[in-house]
N, C-alpha and C positions, 0 to 999 in steps of 0.2 A: 810769374804767371804760371809756368810749368809745375812749379812747386803746389801752387794753389790748386791746381787741376789734377794734382796726384792723388788727392782725397777720392776720386771716383775709382781708384784702384781698390779701395778698401771700402767702400759704400756702394750701395744700389738703391734705387727707388728713391733718390734725392730730390727733396722738394724744398721751395721756399715759399711761404705763406704769410698772410698778413703784413704785406710790405706796406711801409710809411716812407715817402721821400719828400725831402725839402732842400732848397738851395739857398744859401746865406751869404750875403754881402756884408762884409766886416768893414768898420770904420777905416782901417789901414788899407783897405782895397784887395784884400785876400777874398777868395770866393772858394766856398765849399759847397759840394752836395753831399747829403748825409741820408742814408737810408737805414731802416730798421727792419726786421723780418724775423720769423721763426724757421730755422733751419732744421730739417729731418732727414735721416738717412737710415738704412738697414746694414748692418755691419755684414760684411760678406765673411769674415772670420767667426762671429759668434751668432749672428742671427737677431741680436739685440737691435732694436728701434732705438736710435739716439736722437734727441732733439735739443736744440738751444737756441735761446734768442741771441741775434747779431746785430751788431752796429757796425757799418762801413761808412768810412769818410774818404771823400775824394777831394784834394786841392787841385783847383786849376790855375794854370799857367796859361793865360790866354785860351785857345780852344783846345788844350791838351791837358791831360791829367798828369800832374807833377808829383804828387804823393797820394798812396792809398794806405789806409790803416783798417785792419779788422778787428773788432773787440766781440770775444765771445769766451765762454768758460769751456775749455778743451779737454777737462778731465775724462768725461764719459766717451769723449770723441777718441781720445788717443787710447784708453784702456780697452775699448773694443775694437782697436785695429789689428791685433794679433790674436792668434790661437793660443790657448793655455800651453800647448807645447812649445811655441817660440817664446814663452816668457820666461820658461824654465832656464 
């Protein structure tokens, strides 16, 4: 979780919009909650606004989340984390 929240070090004005969420009960008894949304933030290093569609998946074990996965295209997110001087 700490690593995930570290993104706030590199981006400001972070928003999540157009969220859709569903919980799915599979035939084998597994339960997943999935959510889709648009992530947007302004790079503190470059000033570029970066946005990306995101898919999050949470696998439940009883009333606790057992596994979390995040799917998104990280290219623009990573490229805009550093200043040009840091990339040299």
